[in-house]
C-alpha positions in Angstrom: 90.1 117.1 149.3 92.0 120.8 148.9 94.8 121.3 149.4 96.7 123.9 151.7 98.6 124.9 148.6 95.0 125.3 146.4 93.9 127.3 149.5 96.4 129.8 149.8 96.1 130.8 145.9 92.5 130.9 146.2 93.1 133.7 148.8 95.3 134.8 147.3 92.8 135.4 143.7 90.7 136.7 146.3 92.6 139.2 148.3 93.8 141.0 144.7 90.1 140.9 143.5 89.1 142.7 146.5 92.1 145.5 146.3 92.0 146.4 143.0 87.7 146.9 144.1 88.7 149.2 146.4 88.8 152.8 145.6 92.0 154.5 144.9 93.8 157.8 146.0 96.1 160.0 144.6 99.4 160.8 146.1 99.1 163.6 148.7 95.4 162.7 149.1 94.8 162.1 153.0 91.9 159.6 154.3 89.4 162.1 155.9 85.9 162.1 157.6 83.4 165.1 156.9 83.7 167.8 158.8 80.7 167.5 161.1 79.1 171.0 161.7 75.8 173.1 163.2 74.0 175.6 162.3 75.4 178.2 163.6 79.1 177.3 162.6 80.6 176.9 159.3 83.3 174.4 157.9 84.7 172.8 155.1 88.3 172.5 154.1 90.8 174.7 152.6 93.4 173.7 149.2 95.6 175.0 147.2 97.4 173.8 144.0 99.3 171.9 146.3 96.7 170.1 148.2 95.3 170.4 151.6 96.6 173.5 153.5 97.4 172.3 156.9 98.3 174.9 160.1 97.1 177.9 158.2 94.1 180.3 159.5 90.1 180.4 158.4 89.0 184.2 159.0 85.6 184.4 159.8 84.5 188.4 160.4 81.3 190.6 160.1 80.6 194.3 161.1 77.0 193.2 161.6 76.5 192.8 164.7 76.7 196.1 167.3 80.8 195.6 167.3 83.3 194.6 164.9 83.4 190.7 165.3 85.4 187.9 164.5 86.5 184.2 164.6 89.9 182.3 164.1 90.4 178.7 163.6 93.3 176.5 162.1 93.3 173.9 160.1 94.3 170.5 160.8 96.4 168.0 158.6 93.7 167.9 155.8 92.8 171.4 155.6 89.8 171.1 157.4 88.4 173.6 160.0 85.3 174.3 161.7 84.1 177.6 163.4 81.8 177.1 165.8 79.0 179.0 167.6 78.7 181.9 165.6 76.4 184.9 166.0 73.2 185.0 163.9 75.3 187.6 161.3 76.6 187.5 157.2 80.6 187.1 157.6 83.4 187.3 155.4 85.4 184.6 155.3 89.2 183.6 154.3 92.6 182.0 154.3 95.7 183.4 155.8 98.6 181.1 156.1 102.5 181.4 156.4 103.9 180.9 152.3 100.4 182.4 151.2 98.8 185.6 150.5 95.2 186.3 151.8 92.3 184.8 150.0 89.5 186.7 148.5 86.8 186.9 150.7 84.0 184.5 150.8 80.6 185.6 152.3 79.2 182.9 154.1 76.0 183.0 157.1 76.6 180.5 159.4 75.2 176.7 159.2 77.2 176.6 155.5 79.7 174.2 153.9 82.3 176.3 153.0 85.5 174.8 151.3 88.2 177.7 150.4 91.7 177.9 147.9 93.9 179.0 149.3 96.3 181.6 147.3 100.4 180.7 147.6 102.4 183.8 147.8 104.4 184.3 144.0 107.4 185.9 145.8 109.1 185.7 149.0 108.8 189.5 149.7 105.1 189.0 149.3 105.0 185.9 151.8 107.0 188.1 154.6 103.9 190.5 154.4 102.1 188.4 157.1 105.3 187.0 159.1 104.8 188.7 162.9 106.8 192.1 164.0 109.2 190.3 165.6 110.7 187.8 162.8 111.6 191.2 161.0 112.6 193.3 163.9 115.3 190.0 164.1 116.9 191.3 161.2 118.2 194.4 163.2 122.2 194.2 163.2 123.4 195.3 166.6 126.9 196.1 167.3 128.8 193.1 168.0 130.3 192.0 171.9 133.5 193.1 170.9 132.5 196.7 170.8 131.4 197.1 174.8 131.7 198.3 177.2 130.7 201.6 174.7 133.0 204.2 174.7 131.2 207.2 174.0 130.8 209.2 170.8 134.3 210.0 170.8 134.7 206.4 171.1 132.5 203.7 169.0 129.3 205.6 169.5 127.6 203.4 171.9 127.4 205.3 175.5 129.7 204.7 177.9 126.9 202.9 180.3 126.3 200.5 177.9 128.3 197.8 179.3 128.0 194.0 177.1 125.8 193.0 174.1 123.0 192.1 176.3 122.4 195.3 177.9 121.9 196.9 174.1 119.1 193.8 173.5 118.2 194.5 176.8 117.4 198.2 175.9 115.9 197.5 172.9 113.3 195.1 174.0 111.9 196.3 177.7 114.2 199.8 177.7 115.1 202.6 176.5 113.7 203.1 172.4 111.4 200.0 172.6 110.4 199.6 176.4 107.5 202.7 176.1 107.0 201.3 172.7 106.0 197.8 172.7 103.2 197.7 175.0 101.0 199.0 172.4 103.0 198.5 169.2 104.8 196.2 167.4 108.6 196.9 166.1 108.9 195.3 163.1 105.0 195.9 161.5 105.2 197.6 158.8 104.1 200.9 160.2 108.1 201.1 162.0 110.4 198.7 159.3 109.8 201.2 156.4 109.7 204.6 156.4 106.4 206.5 155.2 106.7 209.5 152.0 104.4 211.3 154.9 107.5 211.9 157.4 109.3 213.5 154.4 112.2 213.8 152.4 116.0 213.0 153.4 119.0 212.8 152.4 119.4 209.2 154.1 117.6 206.9 156.4 120.0 208.0 159.1 118.4 211.2 158.9 115.0 210.1 158.1 115.3 207.9 161.5 116.7 210.9 163.3 113.6 212.8 162.2 111.2 210.3 163.1 112.1 209.7 166.3 111.0 213.5 167.3 107.8 213.0 166.3 104.5 213.1 167.8 103.7 213.5 171.6 106.3 211.2 172.6 108.9 212.4 170.5 111.1 214.0 173.4 110.9 210.2 175.6 111.7 208.8 171.8 114.7 211.4 170.9 116.3 210.6 174.2 116.0 206.9 174.4 117.8 206.8 171.4 120.8 209.4 172.6 121.1 206.5 175.8 122.1 204.0 173.4 124.9 206.3 172.1 122.6 208.6 169.3 125.0 208.5 166.1 125.2 205.2 166.3 121.4 203.5 166.8 120.4 205.6 164.3 122.9 204.4 162.1 121.6 200.5 163.0 117.7 201.6 162.4 118.6 203.1 159.3 120.8 200.4 158.0 117.6 197.5 159.0 115.3 200.2 157.1 117.2 200.1 154.0 118.0 196.5 154.3 114.4 195.4 153.7 113.9 198.2 151.1 115.9 196.5 149.1 114.4 193.1 149.4 115.9 191.4 152.7 113.2 188.7 154.4 113.2 187.2 157.4 112.7 183.5 157.3 109.1 181.8 157.0 108.3 181.0 160.4 106.6 177.4 160.8 102.6 177.0 160.5 100.9 175.8 164.1 101.4 172.2 164.3 99.9 169.5 166.7 98.0 171.1 169.6 99.2 174.5 168.2 96.2 174.3 166.3 93.3 173.4 169.4 92.6 176.6 169.3 89.4 179.3 168.4 90.2 183.1 169.1 87.4 185.4 169.5 87.9 188.9 168.9 85.4 191.8 169.5 86.7 195.2 168.8 86.4 198.3 171.5 86.0 202.1 170.5 86.7 202.6 167.3 90.1 202.8 165.0 91.2 206.0 166.6 90.6 204.2 170.4 93.7 203.3 172.9 92.3 200.3 172.9 90.8 198.4 170.1 89.6 195.2 170.7 89.6 192.3 173.4 90.5 188.3 172.3 
């Protein structure tokens, strides 16, 4: 008659045999199901030398249709993605994400399983080129609270009408210098955080900014707005910002999309042309 002790030994041996026969996964590998997709989808997984790339964007773009068209989705924890319901066309597909640089574009048609290789950024400066403009704009060093209220041009350079640091920030974000700009533009993007060579040659970044805000059809409005801060103090703030960025300063890396933030499909149709005032729809 089999004793309880003998039965336990037999069961333990069977468990060892079963476990030994199961496939194993290396460290960092995830147990995942294959991506299910239809004939009008493109799907696959994104990996790099570090393994699956979670929370990165996969972009499919085409110029084959009547107007420019693209769809954007986000990868899951296993790096998987699915771009659904694509119109029939040939697409350029690539990966973009924080900590990466754009991967080479791969041509694909709907109905294809397409695994992609992400490209980690080699420097913090390279990675930062893909950060949102407001992260760059946050590098501005605004006057301290102790400098308010402003005492004017013969005092601390801040306009007398600016009574607090919050008032200054409000003017930056929705009032004087930014109010008319942020309706259409991203302050902090490459075009605004750098001084283009085409603007001219200047002795200092202060002079460059003084010239910049007088440019174009909105020059009169921009230069008046700068003066409402206290012109010299504001010019010095923006000049210091561009100088530090030119010297290599970058903002902190934003977090990648997490959880339900990844449950999104962005569809964009272009309007008009590259010079059009209203240029795309999301």
